[in-house]
C-alpha positions, 0 to 999 in steps of 0.5 A: 375201781375194785382191786379185781378189775383186770389191768387191760380194762383199767383205762377203758373209756365207756361210751356215754349215751345221750342223757335220759332225764326223768325229772319232767316230760321232754321232747326227746331229740338227743338219741336219734330215736323216733317218736312214732310207735312201732308197726301195729302188727307188733302190738298184735304179735305180742299176744297172751300166747307169747307171754305164756311162752315166757316160761320156756327158753326162746329159740337160740338159733332164732330161726323164724326171726332170721328167716323173716329178715332174710325174706325181706332183704333177699338173702338166706337165713344162713346169711343173717346174724341177729343180736341184742342191738346193733352194738352187740352185733358189732361186738360179736364181729370184733370178738370173732375176727379181731385179735388184740393188737390188730389194726382197725381204721375208722373216721375221726368223726363218727359213732363214738362206740367204735372208739370204745370197742377198739379200746375194749378189745385192745385193737390198734385203732387209727382214726382217718380225718374226714374232709373239711366238710365232714365227708369221707373220702374213700380213697383215704381207705384204699391202701391201708394195712388193716380192717375198716369200720364206718357208719353210712350215713355217718353219725353225727353228720348224716353224710353218706359215701356212695355205695359204688365207692364202697364196692370199689373199696371192698373189691380192691381189698379182698383180704381186709374186712369192711364193716358198714354200719347202716343204722340210718340207711333207710333214710338214705337212698342207698344200701350195701346189703346187695353187696354183702353176700357178693363179697365175702369180706363185707359185713353190713350191720342194721338196727330196729332202733331207728326207722322201725321205731323200736329202740326199747327192744334193742334188736340188731342184725348183720348180713354177710356171707354164710361163713362169716355168719357161721363164725359169729354164731360159734362165738355167740353160742360160746358166750350167750346162746339166748341173746334174744328173748321170745317176746323181742323176736315176735315183735321183730318178726312182725316189724320186719315184715311190715314193709309198708309201715316202714316206708310210711314212717321213713317218708314221714321223717324225710318230709319232716327233715326237709321241712325242719332244715328249711326252717333252720336255714330261714333263721340263719342256721348252717345245716349239713345235708343229712341223709339220716333221721337227724340234722347237724347244724349251728348258728353264728349268733349262739354257741351250740352248747348254750343252745343245747342247754337253753333248749333243755330248759324249755323241755327239749333234749338235743345233743352237743359234742365236746370234741373240738371239731364238733363243738360248733354244732348241735345234733337234733333228731327229727321227730314228729312235725308237731315236735319240730314246730315246737323246736323251731319256736323255742329256737326263735325265742332263744335267738331273740333273747340272745340278741336282746331284741325288745319285743313289746311293740314289734311283731315276732317276725320283725324281731326275729329278722333283726336277731338273725341279721345281727 
């Protein structure tokens, strides 16, 4: 730490992303990315013309991109804010509407960046405990003195809060901002986007990193009232007017317009999630019902930290959390069917090894049944 770092940041705890090892090829299921390619239209959009245009500044107002998002989601361009990933969009929300010392509430089990941002911006954060089954009770947020942020579906559990409950919260507290992070909403059946322009205190944040298979481009957007978006753009133009480059926006426009490909990819992940969940349950796992592109699970016969380590040794990356309430569980991103089949085979072998079952004269299935029943 240098002598120049300002005092308010000396105790900052940076967010720790999922590891990105490069020592060998991995099946990467630890960061909730997807293994599928972006829309074929993205490949068409990044043309030689776009590359030649890199010598000029991109449109700082992102008009064409915001218009494309607006058309797909049934809002106006003035109700769309775009940024360099959902995390930057969230940062602009906090910069625009929160002063140091302001109160903010979020679940105690949720996306870790909320905690990091709250500390970075000097907010008075309070974490509301989720229920024993990890679900969020909206009644716990109804009568609080401060603004609220939560992910829906939640991370790392994959559980959702019904949109009808969120509307009750937003409607009852018109002077409190409610920020709903819908990074995984395409894998669910509900979204708050239809409420975002109806209620001036609601901000819905989305990303291209999950269902649109574009984590590497880091594109995010928010849908909110015209006044909220206008305020955020004022802050953006005082901080970084060119927060999205021309190539990224060209890719984003092509991706957001290809709604058929989005549906195809989402349906594939949902089918793989159901298959993988069933396979895990068949070998003795407890799996939390997920509405995201991952599952949160544990097995009574092997600690999840050990399972995570052994899977990595087999070339499979998953995510284990050290938090006391989470350490029992392992989060596994849903990839292709072939990837998930490889995970199942690896887990079965680990369980057999853990149980010390002799497999020389017995079938694999018989050895596994002994292991699961141990």
